[in-house]
Backbone of each chain as nested JSON, in Angstrom:
{
  "chains": [
    {"id": "A", "residues": [
      {"number": 1, "name": "UNK", "atoms": {"N": [8.686, -6.46, 4.844], "CA": [7.272, -6.531, 5.213], "C": [7.066, -7.661, 6.213]}},
      {"number": 2, "name": "UNK", "atoms": {"N": [6.196, -7.405, 7.191], "CA": [5.918, -8.43, 8.2], "C": [5.57, -9.765, 7.545]}},
      {"number": 3, "name": "UNK", "atoms": {"N": [6.069, -10.843, 8.144], "CA": [5.776, -12.156, 7.585], "C": [4.284, -12.478, 7.666]}},
      {"number": 4, "name": "UNK", "atoms": {"N": [3.645, -12.035, 8.754], "CA": [2.209, -12.306, 8.886], "C": [1.402, -11.539, 7.838]}},
      {"number": 5, "name": "UNK", "atoms": {"N": [1.856, -10.326, 7.502], "CA": [1.166, -9.561, 6.452], "C": [1.298, -10.271, 5.108]}},
      {"number": 6, "name": "UNK", "atoms": {"N": [2.486, -10.819, 4.858], "CA": [2.694, -11.54, 3.595], "C": [1.753, -12.747, 3.497]}},
      {"number": 7, "name": "UNK", "atoms": {"N": [1.616, -13.446, 4.606], "CA": [0.726, -14.613, 4.6], "C": [-0.718, -14.19, 4.326]}},
      {"number": 8, "name": "UNK", "atoms": {"N": [-1.13, -13.072, 4.947], "CA": [-2.497, -12.587, 4.743], "C": [-2.715, -12.167, 3.296]}},
      {"number": 9, "name": "UNK", "atoms": {"N": [-1.747, -11.46, 2.717], "CA": [-1.882, -11.013, 1.329], "C": [-1.972, -12.211, 0.385]}},
      {"number": 10, "name": "UNK", "atoms": {"N": [-1.161, -13.219, 0.645], "CA": [-1.196, -14.419, -0.199], "C": [-2.576, -15.084, -0.115]}},
      {"number": 11, "name": "UNK", "atoms": {"N": [-3.103, -15.155, 1.101], "CA": [-4.427, -15.764, 1.289], "C": [-5.508, -14.954, 0.571]}},
      {"number": 12, "name": "UNK", "atoms": {"N": [-5.432, -13.619, 0.685], "CA": [-6.428, -12.761, 0.032], "C": [-6.339, -12.871, -1.491]}},
      {"number": 13, "name": "UNK", "atoms": {"N": [-5.121, -13.019, -2.003], "CA": [-4.948, -13.184, -3.444], "C": [-5.57, -14.498, -3.908]}},
      {"number": 14, "name": "UNK", "atoms": {"N": [-5.414, -15.531, -3.098], "CA": [-6.025, -16.829, -3.423], "C": [-7.547, -16.735, -3.379]}},
      {"number": 15, "name": "UNK", "atoms": {"N": [-8.06, -15.995, -2.401], "CA": [-9.507, -15.885, -2.209], "C": [-10.185, -15.022, -3.276]}},
      {"number": 16, "name": "UNK", "atoms": {"N": [-9.595, -13.861, -3.525], "CA": [-10.264, -12.855, -4.371], "C": [-9.726, -12.784, -5.799]}},
      {"number": 17, "name": "UNK", "atoms": {"N": [-8.508, -13.258, -6.005], "CA": [-7.858, -13.116, -7.308], "C": [-6.999, -11.86, -7.321]}},
      {"number": 18, "name": "UNK", "atoms": {"N": [-5.854, -11.949, -7.976], "CA": [-4.896, -10.839, -7.962], "C": [-5.478, -9.545, -8.523]}},
      {"number": 19, "name": "UNK", "atoms": {"N": [-6.29, -9.663, -9.56], "CA": [-6.819, -8.464, -10.225], "C": [-7.803, -7.696, -9.362]}},
      {"number": 20, "name": "UNK", "atoms": {"N": [-8.342, -8.347, -8.338], "CA": [-9.343, -7.681, -7.496], "C": [-8.714, -6.913, -6.346]}},
      {"number": 21, "name": "UNK", "atoms": {"N": [-7.426, -7.104, -6.126], "CA": [-6.776, -6.494, -4.967], "C": [-6.075, -5.191, -5.331]}},
      {"number": 22, "name": "UNK", "atoms": {"N": [-6.127, -4.259, -4.398], "CA": [-5.448, -2.969, -4.528], "C": [-4.713, -2.721, -3.216]}},
      {"number": 23, "name": "UNK", "atoms": {"N": [-3.419, -2.442, -3.295], "CA": [-2.608, -2.243, -2.097], "C": [-2.253, -0.762, -1.958]}},
      {"number": 24, "name": "UNK", "atoms": {"N": [-2.481, -0.21, -0.757], "CA": [-2.114, 1.179, -0.483], "C": [-1.062, 1.187, 0.626]}},
      {"number": 25, "name": "UNK", "atoms": {"N": [0.077, 1.819, 0.355], "CA": [1.201, 1.831, 1.279], "C": [1.278, 3.133, 2.07]}},
      {"number": 26, "name": "UNK", "atoms": {"N": [1.883, 3.039, 3.267], "CA": [2.116, 4.237, 4.062], "C": [3.577, 4.376, 4.465]}},
      {"number": 27, "name": "UNK", "atoms": {"N": [4.463, 3.769, 3.706], "CA": [5.888, 3.746, 4.049], "C": [6.461, 5.164, 4.168]}},
      {"number": 28, "name": "UNK", "atoms": {"N": [7.437, 5.354, 5.079], "CA": [7.943, 6.702, 5.361], "C": [8.996, 7.234, 4.39]}},
      {"number": 29, "name": "UNK", "atoms": {"N": [9.565, 6.379, 3.557], "CA": [10.592, 6.864, 2.623], "C": [10.581, 6.026, 1.349]}},
      {"number": 30, "name": "UNK", "atoms": {"N": [11.333, 6.504, 0.358], "CA": [11.304, 5.866, -0.959], "C": [11.824, 4.43, -0.906]}},
      {"number": 31, "name": "UNK", "atoms": {"N": [12.859, 4.201, -0.106], "CA": [13.461, 2.865, -0.057], "C": [12.479, 1.828, 0.494]}},
      {"number": 32, "name": "UNK", "atoms": {"N": [11.868, 2.144, 1.618], "CA": [10.946, 1.172, 2.213], "C": [9.673, 1.033, 1.378]}},
      {"number": 33, "name": "UNK", "atoms": {"N": [9.262, 2.12, 0.734], "CA": [8.091, 2.046, -0.146], "C": [8.376, 1.129, -1.332]}},
      {"number": 34, "name": "UNK", "atoms": {"N": [9.591, 1.244, -1.863], "CA": [9.96, 0.423, -3.021], "C": [10.006, -1.059, -2.653]}},
      {"number": 35, "name": "UNK", "atoms": {"N": [10.555, -1.358, -1.473], "CA": [10.636, -2.76, -1.036], "C": [9.236, -3.338, -0.827]}},
      {"number": 36, "name": "UNK", "atoms": {"N": [8.354, -2.54, -0.197], "CA": [6.989, -3.017, 0.031], "C": [6.272, -3.242, -1.296]}},
      {"number": 37, "name": "UNK", "atoms": {"N": [6.451, -2.291, -2.227], "CA": [5.818, -2.432, -3.54], "C": [6.379, -3.646, -4.28]}},
      {"number": 38, "name": "UNK", "atoms": {"N": [7.695, -3.816, -4.202], "CA": [8.319, -4.965, -4.868], "C": [7.749, -6.28, -4.34]}},
      {"number": 39, "name": "UNK", "atoms": {"N": [7.511, -6.313, -3.04], "CA": [7.025, -7.543, -2.419], "C": [5.665, -7.959, -2.983]}},
      {"number": 40, "name": "UNK", "atoms": {"N": [4.785, -6.983, -3.248], "CA": [3.449, -7.347, -3.74], "C": [3.371, -7.39, -5.271]}},
      {"number": 41, "name": "UNK", "atoms": {"N": [4.443, -6.942, -5.943], "CA": [4.444, -7.006, -7.414], "C": [5.28, -8.199, -7.904]}},
      {"number": 42, "name": "UNK", "atoms": {"N": [6.528, -8.25, -7.424], "CA": [7.462, -9.26, -7.939], "C": [7.774, -10.371, -6.945]}},
      {"number": 43, "name": "UNK", "atoms": {"N": [7.4, -10.155, -5.672], "CA": [7.711, -11.15, -4.644], "C": [8.656, -10.589, -3.606]}},
      {"number": 44, "name": "UNK", "atoms": {"N": [8.739, -11.238, -2.453], "CA": [9.563, -10.793, -1.336], "C": [11.046, -10.844, -1.704]}},
      {"number": 45, "name": "UNK", "atoms": {"N": [11.715, -9.674, -1.798], "CA": [13.136, -9.673, -2.198], "C": [14.056, -10.287, -1.147]}},
      {"number": 46, "name": "UNK", "atoms": {"N": [13.556, -10.457, 0.078], "CA": [14.388, -11.069, 1.12], "C": [14.197, -12.584, 1.171]}},
      {"number": 47, "name": "UNK", "atoms": {"N": [13.271, -13.078, 0.4], "CA": [12.982, -14.528, 0.356], "C": [12.635, -15.104, 1.731]}},
      {"number": 48, "name": "UNK", "atoms": {"N": [12.122, -14.258, 2.63], "CA": [11.839, -14.709, 3.994], "C": [10.373, -15.078, 4.201]}},
      {"number": 49, "name": "UNK", "atoms": {"N": [9.494, -14.491, 3.395], "CA": [8.073, -14.647, 3.678], "C": [7.309, -15.442, 2.642]}},
      {"number": 50, "name": "UNK", "atoms": {"N": [6.002, -15.485, 2.841], "CA": [5.122, -16.277, 1.984], "C": [5.087, -15.763, 0.54]}},
      {"number": 51, "name": "UNK", "atoms": {"N": [5.501, -14.503, 0.341], "CA": [5.465, -13.959, -1.015], "C": [6.797, -14.112, -1.76]}},
      {"number": 52, "name": "UNK", "atoms": {"N": [7.755, -14.823, -1.165], "CA": [8.996, -15.117, -1.871], "C": [8.677, -15.862, -3.165]}},
      {"number": 53, "name": "UNK", "atoms": {"N": [9.196, -15.34, -4.271], "CA": [8.992, -15.935, -5.597], "C": [7.517, -15.985, -6.009]}},
      {"number": 54, "name": "UNK", "atoms": {"N": [6.683, -15.162, -5.336], "CA": [5.26, -15.068, -5.715], "C": [5.064, -13.768, -6.49]}},
      {"number": 55, "name": "UNK", "atoms": {"N": [5.024, -13.842, -7.801], "CA": [4.863, -12.64, -8.626], "C": [3.377, -12.326, -8.772]}},
      {"number": 56, "name": "UNK", "atoms": {"N": [2.824, -11.74, -7.696], "CA": [1.381, -11.481, -7.694], "C": [0.997, -10.367, -8.658]}},
      {"number": 57, "name": "UNK", "atoms": {"N": [1.907, -9.426, -8.888], "CA": [1.596, -8.324, -9.803], "C": [0.416, -7.482, -9.344]}},
      {"number": 58, "name": "UNK", "atoms": {"N": [0.308, -7.255, -8.044], "CA": [-0.833, -6.493, -7.518], "C": [-0.721, -5.014, -7.878]}},
      {"number": 59, "name": "UNK", "atoms": {"N": [-1.859, -4.353, -7.991], "CA": [-1.877, -2.903, -8.166], "C": [-1.482, -2.279, -6.84]}},
      {"number": 60, "name": "UNK", "atoms": {"N": [-0.487, -1.389, -6.855], "CA": [0.004, -0.82, -5.606], "C": [0.273, 0.68, -5.765]}},
      {"number": 61, "name": "UNK", "atoms": {"N": [-0.192, 1.433, -4.771], "CA": [0.035, 2.877, -4.74], "C": [0.43, 3.276, -3.337]}},
      {"number": 62, "name": "UNK", "atoms": {"N": [1.153, 4.377, -3.237], "CA": [1.412, 4.963, -1.922], "C": [0.327, 5.991, -1.637]}},
      {"number": 63, "name": "UNK", "atoms": {"N": [0.019, 6.166, -0.352], "CA": [-1.051, 7.096, 0.034], "C": [-0.749, 8.533, -0.371]}},
      {"number": 64, "name": "UNK", "atoms": {"N": [0.516, 8.85, -0.633], "CA": [0.853, 10.213, -1.028], "C": [0.817, 10.423, -2.54]}},
      {"number": 65, "name": "UNK", "atoms": {"N": [0.598, 9.372, -3.301], "CA": [0.539, 9.533, -4.766], "C": [-0.754, 10.247, -5.165]}},
      {"number": 66, "name": "UNK", "atoms": {"N": [-0.64, 11.061, -6.19], "CA": [-1.784, 11.859, -6.632], "C": [-2.956, 10.968, -7.055]}},
      {"number": 67, "name": "UNK", "atoms": {"N": [-2.655, 9.81, -7.62], "CA": [-3.722, 8.899, -8.054], "C": [-4.623, 8.517, -6.873]}},
      {"number": 68, "name": "UNK", "atoms": {"N": [-4.019, 8.366, -5.694], "CA": [-4.795, 8.035, -4.487], "C": [-5.435, 9.293, -3.919]}},
      {"number": 69, "name": "UNK", "atoms": {"N": [-4.629, 10.318, -3.747], "CA": [-5.111, 11.55, -3.117], "C": [-6.339, 12.118, -3.835]}},
      {"number": 70, "name": "UNK", "atoms": {"N": [-6.319, 12.029, -5.151], "CA": [-7.413, 12.61, -5.941], "C": [-8.746, 11.912, -5.686]}},
      {"number": 71, "name": "UNK", "atoms": {"N": [-8.694, 10.718, -5.101], "CA": [-9.922, 9.967, -4.826], "C": [-10.559, 10.352, -3.489]}},
      {"number": 72, "name": "UNK", "atoms": {"N": [-9.789, 11.078, -2.671], "CA": [-10.202, 11.314, -1.288], "C": [-10.707, 12.749, -1.096]}},
      {"number": 73, "name": "UNK", "atoms": {"N": [-11.78, 12.895, -0.359], "CA": [-12.311, 14.209, -0.024], "C": [-11.226, 15.04, 0.678]}},
      {"number": 74, "name": "UNK", "atoms": {"N": [-11.119, 16.308, 0.332], "CA": [-10.045, 17.158, 0.862], "C": [-10.028, 17.217, 2.384]}},
      {"number": 75, "name": "UNK", "atoms": {"N": [-11.209, 17.324, 2.995], "CA": [-11.273, 17.423, 4.454], "C": [-10.792, 16.14, 5.118]}},
      {"number": 76, "name": "UNK", "atoms": {"N": [-11.195, 15.007, 4.563], "CA": [-10.767, 13.71, 5.107], "C": [-9.257, 13.557, 4.941]}},
      {"number": 77, "name": "UNK", "atoms": {"N": [-8.786, 13.915, 3.767], "CA": [-7.344, 13.828, 3.493], "C": [-6.557, 14.652, 4.512]}},
      {"number": 78, "name": "UNK", "atoms": {"N": [-6.984, 15.88, 4.708], "CA": [-6.272, 16.784, 5.606], "C": [-6.27, 16.251, 7.04]}},
      {"number": 79, "name": "UNK", "atoms": {"N": [-7.415, 15.732, 7.46], "CA": [-7.55, 15.231, 8.822], "C": [-6.692, 13.981, 9.053]}},
      {"number": 80, "name": "UNK", "atoms": {"N": [-6.678, 13.088, 8.083], "CA": [-6.015, 11.792, 8.274], "C": [-4.546, 11.801, 7.886]}},
      {"number": 81, "name": "UNK", "atoms": {"N": [-4.197, 12.529, 6.845], "CA": [-2.86, 12.392, 6.27], "C": [-2.108, 13.714, 6.175]}},
      {"number": 82, "name": "UNK", "atoms": {"N": [-2.819, 14.806, 6.22], "CA": [-2.258, 16.128, 5.963], "C": [-0.889, 16.406, 6.551]}},
      {"number": 83, "name": "UNK", "atoms": {"N": [-0.731, 16.176, 7.848], "CA": [0.538, 16.517, 8.498], "C": [1.692, 15.711, 7.912]}},
      {"number": 84, "name": "UNK", "atoms": {"N": [1.471, 14.417, 7.709], "CA": [2.55, 13.569, 7.201], "C": [2.902, 13.899, 5.758]}},
      {"number": 85, "name": "UNK", "atoms": {"N": [1.94, 14.403, 5.016], "CA": [2.217, 14.788, 3.637], "C": [3.226, 15.929, 3.588]}},
      {"number": 86, "name": "UNK", "atoms": {"N": [3.243, 16.749, 4.651], "CA": [4.195, 17.861, 4.707], "C": [5.587, 17.399, 5.118]}},
      {"number": 87, "name": "UNK", "atoms": {"N": [5.656, 16.266, 5.798], "CA": [6.924, 15.797, 6.36], "C": [7.66, 14.836, 5.419]}},
      {"number": 88, "name": "UNK", "atoms": {"N": [6.898, 13.967, 4.769], "CA": [7.514, 12.919, 3.938], "C": [7.843, 13.432, 2.532]}},
      {"number": 89, "name": "UNK", "atoms": {"N": [8.782, 12.753, 1.894], "CA": [9.224, 13.134, 0.543], "C": [8.313, 12.482, -0.491]}},
      {"number": 90, "name": "UNK", "atoms": {"N": [7.184, 13.125, -0.714], "CA": [6.148, 12.523, -1.555], "C": [6.635, 12.236, -2.979]}},
      {"number": 91, "name": "UNK", "atoms": {"N": [7.425, 13.141, -3.525], "CA": [7.868, 12.974, -4.91], "C": [8.754, 11.735, -5.075]}},
      {"number": 92, "name": "UNK", "atoms": {"N": [9.717, 11.585, -4.173], "CA": [10.626, 10.436, -4.236], "C": [9.872, 9.127, -3.998]}},
      {"number": 93, "name": "UNK", "atoms": {"N": [8.988, 9.159, -3.004], "CA": [8.209, 7.964, -2.675], "C": [7.33, 7.568, -3.858]}},
      {"number": 94, "name": "UNK", "atoms": {"N": [6.677, 8.553, -4.456], "CA": [5.784, 8.279, -5.58], "C": [6.549, 7.683, -6.754]}},
      {"number": 95, "name": "UNK", "atoms": {"N": [7.735, 8.237, -7.031], "CA": [8.547, 7.735, -8.147], "C": [8.969, 6.289, -7.902]}},
      {"number": 96, "name": "UNK", "atoms": {"N": [9.32, 5.975, -6.653], "CA": [9.768, 4.621, -6.323], "C": [8.64, 3.604, -6.515]}},
      {"number": 97, "name": "UNK", "atoms": {"N": [7.455, 3.958, -6.046], "CA": [6.334, 3.016, -6.152], "C": [5.873, 2.891, -7.605]}},
      {"number": 98, "name": "UNK", "atoms": {"N": [5.86, 4.02, -8.313], "CA": [5.467, 3.976, -9.727], "C": [6.429, 3.103, -10.527]}},
      {"number": 99, "name": "UNK", "atoms": {"N": [7.712, 3.235, -10.222], "CA": [8.717, 2.443, -10.926], "C": [8.499, 0.953, -10.723]}},
      {"number": 100, "name": "UNK", "atoms": {"N": [8.122, 0.59, -9.526], "CA": [7.876, -0.831, -9.253], "C": [6.568, -1.284, -9.898]}},
      {"number": 101, "name": "UNK", "atoms": {"N": [5.578, -0.396, -9.91], "CA": [4.288, -0.722, -10.545], "C": [4.483, -1.04, -12.024]}},
      {"number": 102, "name": "UNK", "atoms": {"N": [5.412, -0.328, -12.638], "CA": [5.653, -0.523, -14.072], "C": [6.388, -1.814, -14.375]}},
      {"number": 103, "name": "UNK", "atoms": {"N": [6.883, -2.478, -13.329], "CA": [7.551, -3.771, -13.541], "C": [6.596, -4.942, -13.363]}},
      {"number": 104, "name": "UNK", "atoms": {"N": [5.319, -4.607, -13.231], "CA": [4.306, -5.655, -13.075], "C": [4.419, -6.668, -14.204]}},
      {"number": 105, "name": "UNK", "atoms": {"N": [4.532, -7.947, -13.855], "CA": [4.722, -8.97, -14.896], "C": [3.48, -9.144, -15.775]}}
    ]},
    {"id": "B", "residues": [
      {"number": 1, "name": "UNK", "atoms": {"N": [-10.971, 4.124, -8.841], "CA": [-9.802, 3.404, -8.332], "C": [-10.223, 2.246, -7.408]}},
      {"number": 2, "name": "UNK", "atoms": {"N": [-11.27, 2.475, -6.58], "CA": [-11.668, 1.475, -5.594], "C": [-12.81, 0.581, -6.065]}},
      {"number": 3, "name": "UNK", "atoms": {"N": [-13.408, 0.935, -7.184], "CA": [-14.592, 0.208, -7.635], "C": [-14.274, -1.27, -7.877]}},
      {"number": 4, "name": "UNK", "atoms": {"N": [-15.039, -2.115, -7.252], "CA": [-14.929, -3.574, -7.365], "C": [-13.577, -4.114, -6.9]}},
      {"number": 5, "name": "UNK", "atoms": {"N": [-12.866, -3.306, -6.094], "CA": [-11.564, -3.753, -5.574], "C": [-11.652, -4.078, -4.085]}},
      {"number": 6, "name": "UNK", "atoms": {"N": [-10.829, -5.014, -3.669], "CA": [-10.629, -5.302, -2.261], "C": [-9.308, -4.631, -1.88]}},
      {"number": 7, "name": "UNK", "atoms": {"N": [-9.348, -3.751, -0.885], "CA": [-8.186, -2.906, -0.609], "C": [-7.383, -3.435, 0.587]}},
      {"number": 8, "name": "UNK", "atoms": {"N": [-6.077, -3.559, 0.374], "CA": [-5.136, -3.954, 1.424], "C": [-4.341, -2.71, 1.82]}},
      {"number": 9, "name": "UNK", "atoms": {"N": [-4.366, -2.363, 3.105], "CA": [-3.67, -1.179, 3.599], "C": [-2.45, -1.6, 4.401]}},
      {"number": 10, "name": "UNK", "atoms": {"N": [-1.281, -1.159, 3.959], "CA": [-0.038, -1.481, 4.667], "C": [0.587, -0.182, 5.158]}},
      {"number": 11, "name": "UNK", "atoms": {"N": [0.099, 0.297, 6.29], "CA": [0.632, 1.523, 6.863], "C": [1.933, 1.264, 7.599]}},
      {"number": 12, "name": "UNK", "atoms": {"N": [2.605, 2.353, 7.978], "CA": [3.821, 2.224, 8.786], "C": [3.827, 3.267, 9.879]}},
      {"number": 13, "name": "UNK", "atoms": {"N": [4.352, 2.872, 11.025], "CA": [4.342, 3.757, 12.183], "C": [5.071, 5.069, 11.915]}},
      {"number": 14, "name": "UNK", "atoms": {"N": [6.197, 5.008, 11.22], "CA": [6.984, 6.215, 10.979], "C": [6.542, 6.974, 9.728]}},
      {"number": 15, "name": "UNK", "atoms": {"N": [5.582, 6.403, 9.025], "CA": [5.053, 7.066, 7.835], "C": [3.598, 7.417, 8.066]}},
      {"number": 16, "name": "UNK", "atoms": {"N": [2.726, 6.782, 7.299], "CA": [1.287, 7.001, 7.468], "C": [0.692, 5.713, 8.034]}},
      {"number": 17, "name": "UNK", "atoms": {"N": [0.004, 5.833, 9.164], "CA": [-0.519, 4.664, 9.86], "C": [-1.685, 4.028, 9.106]}},
      {"number": 18, "name": "UNK", "atoms": {"N": [-1.837, 2.726, 9.313], "CA": [-2.895, 1.98, 8.635], "C": [-4.295, 2.56, 8.816]}},
      {"number": 19, "name": "UNK", "atoms": {"N": [-4.699, 2.878, 10.061], "CA": [-6.061, 3.398, 10.256], "C": [-6.337, 4.7, 9.497]}},
      {"number": 20, "name": "UNK", "atoms": {"N": [-5.314, 5.55, 9.352], "CA": [-5.498, 6.816, 8.628], "C": [-5.775, 6.548, 7.148]}},
      {"number": 21, "name": "UNK", "atoms": {"N": [-5.005, 5.619, 6.568], "CA": [-5.221, 5.269, 5.156], "C": [-6.574, 4.586, 4.994]}},
      {"number": 22, "name": "UNK", "atoms": {"N": [-6.868, 3.68, 5.926], "CA": [-8.142, 2.95, 5.844], "C": [-9.328, 3.907, 5.918]}},
      {"number": 23, "name": "UNK", "atoms": {"N": [-9.226, 4.927, 6.773], "CA": [-10.319, 5.905, 6.893], "C": [-10.527, 6.637, 5.57]}},
      {"number": 24, "name": "UNK", "atoms": {"N": [-9.434, 6.958, 4.895], "CA": [-9.529, 7.625, 3.589], "C": [-10.217, 6.714, 2.575]}},
      {"number": 25, "name": "UNK", "atoms": {"N": [-9.765, 5.466, 2.536], "CA": [-10.321, 4.514, 1.563], "C": [-11.823, 4.333, 1.795]}},
      {"number": 26, "name": "UNK", "atoms": {"N": [-12.194, 4.146, 3.057], "CA": [-13.608, 3.916, 3.376], "C": [-14.447, 5.145, 3.039]}},
      {"number": 27, "name": "UNK", "atoms": {"N": [-13.897, 6.336, 3.274], "CA": [-14.656, 7.56, 2.987], "C": [-14.924, 7.709, 1.497]}},
      {"number": 28, "name": "UNK", "atoms": {"N": [-14.071, 7.065, 0.684], "CA": [-14.248, 7.144, -0.768], "C": [-15.016, 5.928, -1.303]}},
      {"number": 29, "name": "UNK", "atoms": {"N": [-15.568, 5.131, -0.382], "CA": [-16.388, 3.999, -0.802], "C": [-15.63, 2.715, -1.032]}},
      {"number": 30, "name": "UNK", "atoms": {"N": [-14.354, 2.688, -0.669], "CA": [-13.551, 1.482, -0.869], "C": [-13.799, 0.443, 0.207]}},
      {"number": 31, "name": "UNK", "atoms": {"N": [-13.535, -0.809, -0.129], "CA": [-13.735, -1.926, 0.792], "C": [-12.384, -2.426, 1.299]}},
      {"number": 32, "name": "UNK", "atoms": {"N": [-12.076, -2.117, 2.568], "CA": [-10.791, -2.508, 3.144], "C": [-10.91, -3.93, 3.709]}},
      {"number": 33, "name": "UNK", "atoms": {"N": [-10.11, -4.852, 3.18], "CA": [-10.16, -6.237, 3.653], "C": [-9.037, -6.558, 4.632]}},
      {"number": 34, "name": "UNK", "atoms": {"N": [-8.016, -5.691, 4.654], "CA": [-6.906, -5.904, 5.596], "C": [-6.176, -4.584, 5.797]}},
      {"number": 35, "name": "UNK", "atoms": {"N": [-5.918, -4.241, 7.042], "CA": [-5.166, -3.013, 7.331], "C": [-4.195, -3.285, 8.464]}},
      {"number": 36, "name": "UNK", "atoms": {"N": [-2.955, -2.871, 8.286], "CA": [-1.961, -3.048, 9.337], "C": [-1.092, -1.806, 9.425]}},
      {"number": 37, "name": "UNK", "atoms": {"N": [-0.427, -1.668, 10.553], "CA": [0.582, -0.618, 10.703], "C": [1.864, -1.311, 11.107]}},
      {"number": 38, "name": "UNK", "atoms": {"N": [2.812, -1.353, 10.177], "CA": [4.053, -2.05, 10.457], "C": [5.051, -1.125, 11.131]}},
      {"number": 39, "name": "UNK", "atoms": {"N": [6.039, -1.735, 11.741], "CA": [7.027, -0.972, 12.499], "C": [8.397, -1.566, 12.24]}},
      {"number": 40, "name": "UNK", "atoms": {"N": [9.274, -0.8, 11.592], "CA": [10.632, -1.278, 11.342], "C": [11.575, -0.607, 12.311]}},
      {"number": 41, "name": "UNK", "atoms": {"N": [12.317, -1.391, 13.052], "CA": [13.274, -0.819, 13.999], "C": [14.669, -1.34, 13.689]}}
    ]}
  ]
}
């Protein structure tokens, strides 16, 4: 995850509190989705950014997960995300992010 | 899901871009406080 994004997330967590934040990912595959989710749940696994060793335990979902999709109007979903939903491996991505969500400290 | 939450959108160029996710969140009444589209090369 970009170092500047990590700094922003850390600042927002300080400002709003961890429980108030919800992270939605758009990663293209299960591996990158898992790393992004890990970064906001358990901390930056590369130890390079501001979230290194920061176990924020944020709520995190991928945009292709049913929990997110079910919140969005069908027409909006189709217009904004529809094509990519056909291309990406939604099942694998969803499993990866869910697995990391369940490791929330 | 979005009620009383501050939403952080981390899109990716090769996946789903930040603005597309943000548009979905906003249409459902969510409050987006940060949105980006990252690019891994």
